[in-house]
Phi, psi and omega in degrees: 000162181220132178249119172277119202226160170219117187301334182271359183269125174296326178296320177290326177304320180305311182295319181296317179301311184293318179302317179293315184292333176270355179067033183266136176283131182206126175286141179252130175244107181280129180241129178271087182292341178287345175249016173084014184291342178266359182254046181243159177304323181296317182280328175300332177291333177277322182213110184303338179269359174063047180229176173233156009277158168226131176259124176257124181280168182299334180270005176095347177290151184238149176235109176270167176078129186300317181297318179295322179295315179301314182293322178295310184292327184277349181305128179082007178244166178296347182281355175222105187300147176281328179298133187295319180291316178299321178293322178298324177294322175299313179300319182300316179291328178291322176293320176303316181300315182293324184274327190241338179259303180298319183291344181246293184296310182298316182294315180293322179298320177294315179303318180294317181296326182271000181077010183276352174296330178279330179282329183232062187298325181290317179296319179296314181298322179296318179295321179294318178300316180289332175294318176300319179295321180295320178292327175295322176297315178300319178298316178298321182293336181258357188287350182274006176094000179296150181280325181228175191297317184265012180142215181265003181246134178294132181222178178294342175298321180294319177297314183300313184285323181303319193309316178252335179300324186289345180255017180303330180298337179298337181245009180088018177236078188287115181294332183283357171286346177261123187305307185287324178295316179300317179294322178295317178302318179298320179292318178300313182295342179266002180288154184302129175079004183288131173221126174261103181246032178297125183268157174295160173296142174291162183296336185263032180300119178218354187267186180279171179302151183233000000 
């Protein structure tokens, strides 16, 4: 397998975490999307939206989008429950992440890194406000004493939400200010094989959020 990757991308971090935790061999191809390397005919053939991560299988077929990659790789493992209701809960948290975590924390973090928080202060402030609300939702979801998001078992939902939730402090929305969220982050980071290797944004950040 081959992972088209960007070290500063939280979405790519999700795939890297799972690949390591499952012990899967995978070649990494780093793409500098900030210099337009994902906006080429070759990469559009892998992902029509020209983003990363993209997982290329040994037979040449490709799977774009971090959530799809997580679900594909986790199939048949304890990280994706076989029970339909339990699996639906995993999906629900993954949809929440895309709508409420990535759309706020990831987007605002990019704006700040690119200096656009000063150019678009109202848009930035709105994203930060909604990020606080998303973390409050996460706190409520964990307040019943469950160890992980979909119950007491670690799943790909935890990987998906962790990737950007854990960097909320970068925009002034510190997830560890929430008791249950902070404890959950600690548990995720303590799972076997977990490595957080999210890199800083490069100095030449000019592209859209990743």
